[in-house]
TIMI-2910 file (N, C-alpha, C, CB; in pm, 1 decimal, decimal comma, always signed):
<rs>
+----------+----------+----------+----------+----------+----------+----------+----------+----------+----------+----------+----------+------+
!      n_x !      n_y !      n_z !     ca_x !     ca_y !     ca_z !      c_x !      c_y !      c_z !     cb_x !     cb_y !     cb_z ! resn !
+----------+----------+----------+----------+----------+----------+----------+----------+----------+----------+----------+----------+------+
!    +86,0 !   -116,1 !     +0,0 !     +0,0 !     +0,0 !     +0,0 !    +90,3 !   +122,0 !     +0,0 !    -97,7 !     +0,0 !   +122,2 !  Met !
!    +70,9 !   +212,3 !    -92,3 !   +156,0 !   +329,4 !   -107,7 !    +83,9 !   +451,0 !    -52,5 !   +194,7 !   +351,0 !   -255,7 !  Asn !
!   +137,6 !   +512,3 !    +50,8 !    +76,7 !   +630,7 !   +111,1 !   +146,6 !   +752,5 !    +53,8 !    +86,7 !   +627,7 !   +267,7 !  Ile !
!    +71,3 !   +843,5 !     -5,8 !   +130,3 !   +960,6 !    -69,3 !   +103,5 !  +1084,6 !    +14,0 !    +75,7 !   +978,9 !   -211,3 !  Gln !
!   +189,5 !  +1182,0 !     -0,1 !   +170,2 !  +1310,7 !    +67,6 !    +56,2 !  +1384,0 !     +0,6 !   +300,2 !  +1396,6 !    +65,1 !  Ala !
!     +0,0 !  +1479,9 !    +70,9 !   -110,2 !  +1560,1 !    +18,3 !    -65,3 !  +1630,1 !   -109,6 !   -158,7 !  +1663,6 !   +123,5 !  Asp !
!   -140,2 !  +1617,4 !   -217,4 !    -99,8 !  +1668,6 !   -347,5 !   -142,0 !  +1812,8 !   -371,8 !   -156,2 !  +1582,0 !   -454,7 !  Gln !
!   -213,1 !  +1875,5 !   -277,7 !   -251,1 !  +2015,5 !   -297,6 !   -128,3 !  +2103,8 !   -288,8 !   -356,4 !  +2059,6 !   -194,0 !  Arg !
!   -133,1 !  +2216,9 !   -353,1 !    -16,4 !  +2305,8 !   -354,3 !     +6,8 !  +2363,1 !   -215,9 !    -34,8 !  +2419,5 !   -456,8 !  Ser !
!   +130,4 !  +2365,3 !   -175,1 !   +167,6 !  +2422,0 !    -47,4 !   +166,2 !  +2321,5 !    +65,1 !    +77,5 !  +2534,0 !    -14,4 !  Gly !
!   +129,2 !  +2197,3 !    +39,9 !   +122,8 !  +2095,4 !   +143,6 !   +214,1 !  +1980,1 !   +105,6 !    -22,4 !  +2046,1 !   +164,6 !  Tyr !
!   +247,4 !  +1899,9 !   +201,7 !   +325,5 !  +1780,7 !   +175,8 !   +474,2 !  +1805,5 !   +193,3 !   +298,0 !  +1730,1 !    +37,1 !  Gly !
!   +556,0 !  +1709,2 !   +146,0 !   +699,2 !  +1715,2 !   +170,8 !   +772,1 !  +1804,8 !    +72,1 !   +757,5 !  +1577,2 !   +165,9 !  Ser !
!   +718,0 !  +1822,0 !    -48,6 !   +786,7 !  +1910,1 !   -143,6 !   +692,2 !  +2020,0 !   -186,1 !   +837,8 !  +1831,4 !   -267,1 !  Asp !
!   +746,1 !  +2135,6 !   -207,4 !   +667,8 !  +2252,7 !   -241,9 !   +674,8 !  +2271,7 !   -391,7 !   +717,8 !  +2378,7 !   -167,0 !  Asn !
!   +564,9 !  +2244,7 !   -464,6 !   +566,9 !  +2248,0 !   -610,0 !   +529,4 !  +2384,3 !   -666,9 !   +473,9 !  +2143,8 !   -664,2 !  Lys !
!   +480,7 !  +2477,0 !   -586,1 !   +436,1 !  +2605,4 !   -638,7 !   +547,2 !  +2707,2 !   -644,3 !   +323,6 !  +2658,8 !   -556,0 !  Thr !
!   +654,6 !  +2684,2 !   -579,3 !   +765,4 !  +2777,5 !   -583,9 !   +760,5 !  +2880,2 !   -473,3 !   +768,2 !  +2846,3 !   -715,3 !  Gly !
!   +655,8 !  +2882,2 !   -391,3 !   +651,5 !  +2975,2 !   -279,2 !   +723,5 !  +2913,0 !   -162,9 !   +506,6 !  +3011,7 !   -241,0 !  Thr !
!   +782,5 !  +2995,2 !    -83,5 !   +856,0 !  +2940,7 !    +29,5 !   +796,6 !  +2991,8 !   +158,0 !  +1004,3 !  +2976,2 !    +21,1 !  Ser !
!   +799,9 !  +2908,9 !   +259,1 !   +755,4 !  +2949,3 !   +391,9 !   +605,8 !  +2946,3 !   +405,4 !   +805,4 !  +3086,1 !   +424,0 !  Gly !
!   +556,4 !  +2989,9 !   +522,8 !   +414,1 !  +2983,3 !   +553,0 !   +329,4 !  +3083,5 !   +476,3 !   +393,6 !  +3004,0 !   +698,0 !  Pro !
!   +390,0 !  +3187,6 !   +418,5 !   +308,8 !  +3288,4 !   +349,3 !   +241,8 !  +3232,8 !   +225,1 !   +394,3 !  +3407,4 !   +311,4 !  Ser !
!   +297,1 !  +3132,7 !   +161,8 !   +237,7 !  +3073,0 !    +43,1 !   +115,5 !  +2990,8 !    +75,5 !   +338,1 !  +2987,9 !    -27,9 !  Gly !
!   +104,1 !  +2943,5 !   +194,6 !     -7,7 !  +2859,3 !   +234,8 !   -122,0 !  +2939,1 !   +295,1 !    +38,8 !  +2755,9 !   +333,1 !  Arg !
!   -102,4 !  +3064,9 !   +326,2 !   -204,4 !  +3145,6 !   +391,3 !   -329,8 !  +3157,4 !   +304,9 !   -149,4 !  +3283,9 !   +423,1 !  Thr !
!   -312,5 !  +3176,5 !   +176,4 !   -428,2 !  +3187,8 !    +86,7 !   -507,0 !  +3059,9 !    +82,0 !   -384,2 !  +3225,3 !    -53,3 !  Gly !
!   -439,0 !  +2945,8 !    +78,0 !   -506,7 !  +2816,9 !    +75,0 !   -581,8 !  +2792,5 !   +205,9 !   -405,8 !  +2703,9 !    +49,4 !  Asp !
!   -520,2 !  +2829,5 !   +316,6 !   -584,3 !  +2809,4 !   +446,5 !   -708,1 !  +2896,9 !   +457,5 !   -486,4 !  +2840,3 !   +561,6 !  Ile !
!   -696,6 !  +3022,2 !   +414,1 !   -812,4 !  +3112,0 !   +417,5 !   -924,0 !  +3061,4 !   +326,7 !   -771,4 !  +3253,7 !   +376,1 !  Asn !
!   -887,7 !  +3011,1 !   +211,1 !   -987,3 !  +2955,7 !   +119,4 !  -1055,0 !  +2833,8 !   +182,5 !   -921,8 !  +2917,4 !    -15,9 !  Thr !
!   -974,3 !  +2747,5 !   +242,8 !  -1030,7 !  +2629,2 !   +308,7 !  -1122,3 !  +2668,5 !   +425,1 !   -918,0 !  +2537,7 !   +359,3 !  Asp !
!  -1080,3 !  +2768,3 !   +502,3 !  -1164,4 !  +2814,2 !   +613,3 !  -1295,2 !  +2873,6 !   +562,6 !  -1089,5 !  +2917,7 !   +697,9 !  Leu !
!  -1288,3 !  +2951,5 !   +456,2 !  -1411,2 !  +3009,2 !   +399,3 !  -1502,8 !  +2899,7 !   +346,0 !  -1377,3 !  +3109,1 !   +286,5 !  Asn !
!  -1444,1 !  +2799,1 !   +280,2 !  -1524,9 !  +2686,4 !   +231,4 !  -1587,3 !  +2610,9 !   +347,7 !  -1439,3 !  +2590,6 !   +146,1 !  Asn !
!  -1509,3 !  +2590,8 !   +453,3 !  -1560,6 !  +2522,1 !   +571,3 !  -1673,7 !  +2601,0 !   +635,8 !  -1448,6 !  +2498,9 !   +672,3 !  Leu !
!  -1658,8 !  +2733,5 !   +645,0 !  -1765,1 !  +2818,7 !   +701,0 !  -1892,6 !  +2809,5 !   +618,0 !  -1718,3 !  +2965,2 !   +708,7 !  Arg !
!  -1877,2 !  +2815,9 !   +487,2 !  -1997,0 !  +2808,7 !   +402,1 !  -2063,1 !  +2671,4 !   +412,3 !  -1960,6 !  +2838,9 !   +255,2 !  Ser !
!  -1982,2 !  +2565,4 !   +420,7 !  -2039,4 !  +2431,3 !   +437,2 !  -2112,0 !  +2418,5 !   +570,8 !  -1929,4 !  +2324,6 !   +426,7 !  Asp !
!  -2052,1 !  +2471,8 !   +676,8 !  -2117,9 !  +2466,0 !   +808,6 !  -2246,5 !  +2548,1 !   +810,0 !  -2022,6 !  +2516,6 !   +918,6 !  Leu !
!  -2245,7 !  +2663,9 !   +744,9 !  -2368,6 !  +2744,5 !   +737,2 !  -2477,0 !  +2670,8 !   +659,6 !  -2340,0 !  +2880,8 !   +671,0 !  Asn !
!  -2438,7 !  +2605,2 !   +551,0 !  -2536,0 !  +2527,7 !   +472,9 !  -2590,6 !  +2412,2 !   +556,5 !  -2471,3 !  +2473,8 !   +342,5 !  Ala !
!  -2501,7 !  +2345,8 !   +631,9 !  -2545,6 !  +2236,8 !   +718,3 !  -2639,6 !  +2288,3 !   +826,8 !  -2424,9 !  +2166,7 !   +781,6 !  Leu !
!  -2606,2 !  +2402,3 !   +885,8 !  -2691,9 !  +2462,1 !   +988,5 !  -2829,9 !  +2493,1 !   +931,2 !  -2627,5 !  +2590,5 !  +1045,3 !  Lys !
!  -2834,5 !  +2548,1 !   +809,9 !  -2963,1 !  +2579,2 !   +747,0 !  -3043,2 !  +2452,2 !   +720,2 !  -2941,3 !  +2656,4 !   +616,0 !  Asp !
!  -2974,7 !  +2347,0 !   +676,2 !  -3044,3 !  +2220,4 !   +649,0 !  -3102,8 !  +2160,9 !   +776,9 !  -2948,4 !  +2119,5 !   +583,4 !  Ser !
!  -3024,5 !  +2162,3 !   +884,2 !  -3072,2 !  +2108,3 !  +1011,9 !  -3188,5 !  +2191,4 !  +1064,5 !  -2958,1 !  +2104,6 !  +1115,6 !  Val !
!  -3178,6 !  +2324,5 !  +1051,8 !  -3286,8 !  +2412,3 !  +1096,8 !  -3415,5 !  +2384,1 !  +1020,0 !  -3246,7 !  +2559,5 !  +1080,2 !  Thr !
!  -3403,5 !  +2368,4 !   +887,5 !  -3521,7 !  +2338,0 !   +806,1 !  -3582,7 !  +2203,3 !   +845,1 !  -3485,2 !  +2337,8 !   +656,8 !  Asp !
!  -3497,0 !  +2103,3 !   +868,8 !  -3546,0 !  +1970,4 !   +906,8 !  -3618,1 !  +1974,8 !  +1041,1 !  -3429,8 !  +1870,1 !   +913,0 !  Tyr !
!  -3559,5 !  +2043,0 !  +1138,0 !  -3621,5 !  +2051,5 !  +1270,4 !  -3753,6 !  +2127,1 !  +1262,2 !  -3526,6 !  +2120,3 !  +1370,8 !  Ile !
!  -3755,5 !  +2233,4 !  +1183,9 !  -3878,6 !  +2311,7 !  +1168,7 !  -3989,1 !  +2227,0 !  +1106,7 !  -3853,0 !  +2436,6 !  +1082,4 !  Ser !
!  -3954,7 !  +2151,9 !  +1001,3 !  -4054,9 !  +2067,2 !   +936,5 !  -4102,0 !  +1956,6 !  +1030,3 !  -3998,3 !  +2006,3 !   +807,7 !  Lys !
!  -4008,2 !  +1896,7 !  +1103,0 !  -4044,8 !  +1788,8 !  +1195,8 !  -4135,6 !  +1840,1 !  +1306,5 !  -3919,2 !  +1725,4 !  +1256,7 !  Ser !
!  -4103,8 !  +1956,7 !  +1361,3 !  -4188,0 !  +2010,6 !  +1468,0 !  -4324,9 !  +2050,4 !  +1414,1 !  -4120,1 !  +2131,2 !  +1534,2 !  Ser !
!  -4329,4 !  +2100,2 !  +1292,5 !  -4458,5 !  +2135,0 !  +1231,7 !  -4543,7 !  +2009,2 !  +1211,8 !  -4437,2 !  +2207,6 !  +1096,1 !  Ser !
!  -4480,4 !  +1902,1 !  +1163,9 !  -4552,8 !  +1775,1 !  +1145,7 !  -4602,4 !  +1720,9 !  +1279,5 !  -4462,4 !  +1670,5 !  +1076,9 !  Asp !
!  -4519,4 !  +1730,3 !  +1382,2 !  -4559,8 !  +1682,2 !  +1515,1 !  -4676,5 !  +1764,1 !  +1568,8 !  -4441,2 !  +1688,3 !  +1613,4 !  Ala !
!  -4672,9 !  +1895,2 !  +1547,7 !  -4781,8 !  +1981,3 !  +1592,9 !  -4911,8 !  +1947,1 !  +1520,7 !  -4746,2 !  +2128,9 !  +1570,6 !  Leu !
!  -4903,5 !  +1924,5 !  +1390,3 !  -5023,9 !  +1886,7 !  +1314,5 !  -5081,0 !  +1754,0 !  +1364,1 !  -4991,9 !  +1877,1 !  +1164,2 !  Asp !
!  -4993,8 !  +1658,1 !  +1393,0 !  -5039,1 !  +1528,6 !  +1444,5 !  -5105,7 !  +1543,5 !  +1580,8 !  -4921,4 !  +1431,0 !  +1454,3 !  Ser !
!  -5046,5 !  +1627,7 !  +1665,4 !  -5103,7 !  +1650,0 !  +1799,0 !  -5240,6 !  +1717,5 !  +1788,4 !  -5008,4 !  +1736,2 !  +1885,2 !  Ala !
!  -5252,1 !  +1815,5 !  +1697,7 !  -5381,6 !  +1882,9 !  +1679,0 !  -5487,6 !  +1784,0 !  +1631,9 !  -5368,7 !  +1998,7 !  +1577,6 !  Lys !
!  -5450,7 !  +1697,3 !  +1538,6 !  -5546,4 !  +1599,7 !  +1485,6 !  -5589,0 !  +1502,1 !  +1595,5 !  -5485,1 !  +1522,7 !  +1365,9 !  Lys !
!  -5492,5 !  +1454,2 !  +1673,2 !  -5525,2 !  +1360,0 !  +1780,6 !  -5614,1 !  +1425,5 !  +1885,0 !  -5397,5 !  +1306,9 !  +1846,5 !  Ala !
!  -5584,1 !  +1549,9 !  +1920,1 !  -5664,8 !  +1622,2 !  +2018,3 !  -5806,5 !  +1643,4 !  +1965,8 !  -5599,7 !  +1757,7 !  +2052,7 !  Thr !
!  -5817,5 !  +1677,6 !  +1839,1 !  -5948,9 !  +1697,7 !  +1778,6 !  -6029,5 !  +1567,8 !  +1779,1 !  -5934,3 !  +1750,5 !  +1635,1 !  Ser !
!  -5962,9 !  +1456,1 !  +1746,3 !  -6032,3 !  +1327,3 !  +1746,9 !  -6081,2 !  +1291,2 !  +1886,9 !  -5940,3 !  +1217,3 !  +1693,7 !  Asp !
!  -5996,3 !  +1313,7 !  +1987,8 !  -6035,5 !  +1283,2 !  +2125,6 !  -6151,7 !  +1371,8 !  +2169,0 !  -5916,0 !  +1301,3 !  +2221,3 !  Val !
!  -6145,5 !  +1500,4 !  +2133,2 !  -6253,1 !  +1592,1 !  +2170,6 !  -6384,9 !  +1550,9 !  +2104,8 !  -6216,8 !  +1736,5 !  +2131,2 !  Ala !
!  -6378,6 !  +1510,3 !  +1979,6 !  -6501,0 !  +1466,2 !  +1910,7 !  -6558,3 !  +1340,1 !  +1974,9 !  -6472,5 !  +1440,5 !  +1761,6 !  Asn !
!  -6470,5 !  +1246,2 !  +2010,2 !  -6519,7 !  +1122,7 !  +2073,1 !  -6576,9 !  +1151,4 !  +2211,5 !  -6406,6 !  +1018,2 !  +2083,3 !  Lys !
!  -6513,1 !  +1242,8 !  +2285,9 !  -6565,0 !  +1278,8 !  +2418,6 !  -6700,5 !  +1347,3 !  +2405,7 !  -6465,6 !  +1370,7 !  +2493,2 !  Ala !
!  -6715,3 !  +1431,5 !  +2305,1 !  -6843,4 !  +1498,7 !  +2282,3 !  -6952,7 !  +1397,0 !  +2248,2 !  -6830,3 !  +1602,9 !  +2169,1 !  Ser !
!  -6918,8 !  +1301,3 !  +2163,3 !  -7015,7 !  +1196,6 !  +2128,3 !  -7053,7 !  +1114,4 !  +2250,8 !  -6958,8 !  +1104,7 !  +2018,9 !  Asp !
!  -6955,2 !  +1082,3 !  +2334,8 !  -6980,6 !  +1005,1 !  +2456,0 !  -7069,0 !  +1082,4 !  +2553,8 !  -6848,6 !   +967,4 !  +2523,1 !  Leu !
!  -7042,6 !  +1213,4 !  +2568,4 !  -7124,6 !  +1296,0 !  +2657,3 !  -7267,5 !  +1304,7 !  +2606,2 !  -7064,7 !  +1436,7 !  +2670,7 !  Ala !
!  -7284,4 !  +1316,4 !  +2476,2 !  -7419,3 !  +1320,8 !  +2418,2 !  -7493,8 !  +1190,3 !  +2442,3 !  -7412,3 !  +1349,8 !  +2267,7 !  Ser !
!  -7423,2 !  +1079,6 !  +2424,7 !  -7486,3 !   +949,3 !  +2446,8 !  -7524,5 !   +931,3 !  +2593,3 !  -7392,6 !   +836,0 !  +2402,6 !  Ala !
!  -7436,9 !   +974,0 !  +2685,5 !  -7466,6 !   +961,6 !  +2828,7 !  -7585,5 !  +1050,1 !  +2866,5 !  -7342,5 !   +999,5 !  +2913,5 !  Ala !
!  -7591,5 !  +1168,8 !  +2811,4 !  -7703,5 !  +1259,1 !  +2838,8 !  -7834,7 !  +1199,0 !  +2788,7 !  -7679,4 !  +1396,6 !  +2773,1 !  Ser !
!  -7829,8 !  +1140,9 !  +2670,9 !  -7949,6 !  +1078,1 !  +2614,1 !  -7994,5 !   +959,1 !  +2698,8 !  -7923,0 !  +1032,7 !  +2469,4 !  Glu !
!  -7898,9 !   +880,3 !  +2747,7 !  -7931,9 !   +766,2 !  +2833,7 !  -7995,5 !   +813,8 !  +2964,5 !  -7805,4 !   +682,3 !  +2863,2 !  Gln !
!  -7940,0 !   +922,1 !  +3022,0 !  -7995,4 !   +975,0 !  +3147,5 !  -8138,6 !  +1024,6 !  +3126,5 !  -7906,7 !  +1089,8 !  +3202,2 !  Ala !
!  -8163,7 !  +1090,9 !  +3015,6 !  -8299,8 !  +1138,1 !  +2986,6 !  -8395,5 !  +1020,1 !  +2969,5 !  -8300,8 !  +1226,1 !  +2859,5 !  Lys !
!  -8349,9 !   +916,5 !  +2901,3 !  -8433,1 !   +797,7 !  +2881,5 !  -8463,5 !   +730,1 !  +3015,0 !  -8363,7 !   +698,4 !  +2786,2 !  Thr !
!  -8361,0 !   +719,1 !  +3101,6 !  -8379,5 !   +656,9 !  +3233,0 !  -8476,5 !   +737,8 !  +3317,7 !  -8244,9 !   +643,0 !  +3305,6 !  Phe !
!  -8462,7 !   +870,9 !  +3315,7 !  -8553,0 !   +956,5 !  +3394,8 !  -8697,3 !   +945,4 !  +3345,0 !  -8506,6 !  +1103,9 !  +3388,8 !  Ala !
!  -8714,4 !   +943,0 !  +3213,1 !  -8851,5 !   +931,2 !  +3160,5 !  -8910,0 !   +793,5 !  +3191,6 !  -8853,3 !   +956,0 !  +3007,8 !  Ser !
!  -8827,0 !   +690,4 !  +3193,8 !  -8874,7 !   +556,6 !  +3228,6 !  -8916,7 !   +550,3 !  +3375,7 !  -8765,8 !   +451,6 !  +3199,7 !  Glu !
!  -8836,4 !   +611,9 !  +3464,4 !  -8874,7 !   +617,5 !  +3606,1 !  -9005,8 !   +694,3 !  +3625,1 !  -8762,7 !   +683,3 !  +3689,1 !  Leu !
!  -9018,6 !   +804,1 !  +3553,1 !  -9142,0 !   +883,0 !  +3563,4 !  -9262,2 !   +800,9 !  +3516,4 !  -9130,5 !  +1013,3 !  +3480,2 !  Glu !
!  -9246,1 !   +728,7 !  +3408,5 !  -9355,2 !   +645,5 !  +3357,0 !  -9392,6 !   +536,9 !  +3457,8 !  -9315,4 !   +581,6 !  +3222,3 !  Arg !
!  -9293,1 !   +473,7 !  +3520,6 !  -9320,1 !   +370,4 !  +3620,6 !  -9391,1 !   +430,3 !  +3742,4 !  -9188,7 !   +301,6 !  +3663,6 !  Met !
!  -9351,3 !   +551,9 !  +3781,2 !  -9416,3 !   +618,0 !  +3894,9 !  -9561,1 !   +652,1 !  +3866,9 !  -9341,6 !   +743,7 !  +3931,8 !  Gly !
!  -9592,5 !   +689,9 !  +3745,5 !  -9731,0 !   +722,8 !  +3709,5 !  -9816,5 !   +596,6 !  +3700,4 !  -9735,3 !   +799,0 !  +3575,6 !  Arg !
!  -9758,1 !   +487,5 !  +3652,2 !  -9833,5 !   +363,3 !  +3639,0 !  -9854,4 !   +293,6 !  +3773,0 !  -9762,8 !   +269,8 !  +3543,6 !  Asn !
!  -9760,5 !   +304,3 !  +3865,7 !  -9768,5 !   +235,1 !  +3993,5 !  -9719,6 !   +329,3 !  +4104,8 !  -9684,4 !   +103,2 !  +3990,6 !  Asn !
!  -9808,3 !   +419,4 !  +4153,3 !  -9764,0 !   +518,3 !  +4251,4 !  -9722,1 !   +455,5 !  +4384,8 !  -9874,3 !   +618,9 !  +4275,4 !  Pro !
!  -9790,9 !   +350,8 !  +4430,4 !  -9754,0 !   +288,2 !  +4557,1 !  -9617,1 !   +219,1 !  +4548,0 !  -9861,6 !   +186,8 !  +4599,0 !  Leu !
!  -9587,1 !   +159,3 !  +4437,5 !  -9456,5 !    +96,3 !  +4415,7 !  -9345,3 !   +201,1 !  +4414,4 !  -9456,2 !    +16,9 !  +4283,4 !  Gly !
!  -9374,5 !   +318,4 !  +4357,0 !  -9276,0 !   +426,1 !  +4353,6 !  -9248,4 !   +477,4 !  +4494,0 !  -9324,1 !   +540,6 !  +4263,6 !  Ala !
!  -9354,7 !   +492,0 !  +4574,6 !  -9337,2 !   +538,5 !  +4713,2 !  -9258,7 !   +433,8 !  +4793,1 !  -9475,9 !   +566,2 !  +4780,7 !  Ile !
!  -9291,1 !   +307,4 !  +4776,5 !  -9220,5 !   +201,3 !  +4848,4 !  -9072,4 !   +198,5 !  +4806,8 !  -9287,3 !    +63,5 !  +4821,4 !  Ala !
!  -9045,2 !   +216,2 !  +4680,3 !  -8906,4 !   +220,0 !  +4632,6 !  -8831,7 !   +338,3 !  +4690,6 !  -8902,1 !   +225,8 !  +4480,2 !  Gly !
!  -8896,0 !   +455,3 !  +4698,6 !  -8832,2 !   +573,6 !  +4754,8 !  -8801,0 !   +553,6 !  +4902,3 !  -8921,0 !   +696,1 !  +4735,9 !  Ala !
!  -8895,8 !   +491,0 !  +4977,3 !  -8872,8 !   +464,0 !  +5120,0 !  -8755,3 !   +367,0 !  +5135,3 !  -9001,5 !   +405,5 !  +5187,2 !  Val !
!  -8751,2 !   +263,9 !  +5053,7 !  -8642,2 !   +166,4 !  +5060,2 !  -8506,7 !   +232,6 !  +5031,8 !  -8667,1 !    +51,9 !  +4960,2 !  Leu !
!  -8501,8 !   +317,1 !  +4932,5 !  -8378,0 !   +389,4 !  +4900,1 !  -8338,2 !   +479,2 !  +5015,8 !  -8394,8 !   +472,9 !  +4771,2 !  Val !
!  -8436,0 !   +546,2 !  +5080,0 !  -8407,2 !   +631,4 !  +5195,4 !  -8349,5 !   +553,2 !  +5311,9 !  -8532,6 !   +702,7 !  +5239,8 !  Gly !
!  -8405,5 !   +433,7 !  +5338,2 !  -8355,8 !   +349,9 !  +5448,0 !  -8211,6 !   +306,7 !  +5419,9 !  -8446,8 !   +225,2 !  +5467,6 !  Val !
!  -8184,4 !   +265,0 !  +5297,8 !  -8048,4 !   +222,2 !  +5262,1 !  -7950,8 !   +338,1 !  +5278,1 !  -8044,1 !   +168,1 !  +5116,9 !  Val !
!  -7986,3 !   +455,8 !  +5232,6 !  -7899,7 !   +574,2 !  +5247,2 !  -7879,2 !   +606,8 !  +5395,1 !  -7960,9 !   +696,8 !  +5173,3 !  Ile !
!  -7984,7 !   +594,0 !  +5476,5 !  -7971,4 !   +617,1 !  +5619,9 !  -7877,4 !   +519,7 !  +5687,7 !  -8105,1 !   +609,6 !  +5684,9 !  Gly !
!  -7884,0 !   +392,0 !  +5648,2 !  -7793,9 !   +290,8 !  +5703,9 !  -7649,4 !   +318,1 !  +5663,7 !  -7835,6 !   +150,5 !  +5657,7 !  Leu !
!  -7631,2 !   +356,4 !  +5543,5 !  -7495,5 !   +388,3 !  +5497,0 !  -7443,1 !   +510,5 !  +5570,8 !  -7493,6 !   +412,8 !  +5343,7 !  Ile !
!  -7530,5 !   +608,8 !  +5592,2 !  -7491,1 !   +730,4 !  +5663,9 !  -7452,9 !   +704,5 !  +5810,3 !  -7603,9 !   +831,1 !  +5658,6 !  Gly !
!  -7517,9 !   +611,3 !  +5871,2 !  -7483,9 !   +576,6 !  +6011,0 !  -7350,0 !   +507,0 !  +6017,7 !  -7592,4 !   +486,8 !  +6073,4 !  Arg !
!  -7307,5 !   +443,9 !  +5912,4 !  -7179,8 !   +375,9 !  +5908,2 !  -7175,8 !   +250,6 !  +5992,7 !  -7073,0 !   +467,9 !  +5951,8 !  Gly !
!  -7288,0 !   +188,1 !  +6015,8 !  -7292,3 !    +64,6 !  +6091,5 !  -7295,2 !    +87,8 !  +6242,5 !  -7174,3 !    -20,6 !  +6055,6 !  Gly !
!  -7308,8 !   +213,8 !  +6286,8 !  -7315,9 !   +241,8 !  +6432,8 !  -7452,5 !   +198,6 !  +6485,1 !  -7291,4 !   +394,9 !  +6463,4 !  Arg !
!  -7455,3 !   +149,8 !  +6602,1 !  -7581,1 !   +105,3 !  +6661,1 !  -7639,2 !   +208,0 !  +6752,3 !  -7562,3 !    -22,4 !  +6735,6 !  Ser !
+----------+----------+----------+----------+----------+----------+----------+----------+----------+----------+----------+----------+------+
</rs>
């Protein structure tokens, strides 16, 4: 395996450009630094764009999920409200058809609540 010195002008073991000392390499170093700066700026812009797009996508996904949950909760609340209205109307109908049974049921519920309220004390 043959390892060669850097072939760019001003680098390596022999100086092919005819300039002597470090002053001949200053232009190349400045050019390399400027190229490196521009590459880093381009990389920074690319990363910034990627992060911005990713965060925007995440925000859109979160909004959609929140909207779906809110819609399902609204549907569930509507269904529960409808069930409660149906149950109340059914109780009212039973009370009108059998008033003595309704009174007996109310007394029984009152006794149970009273026993629970006493907490088993004698």
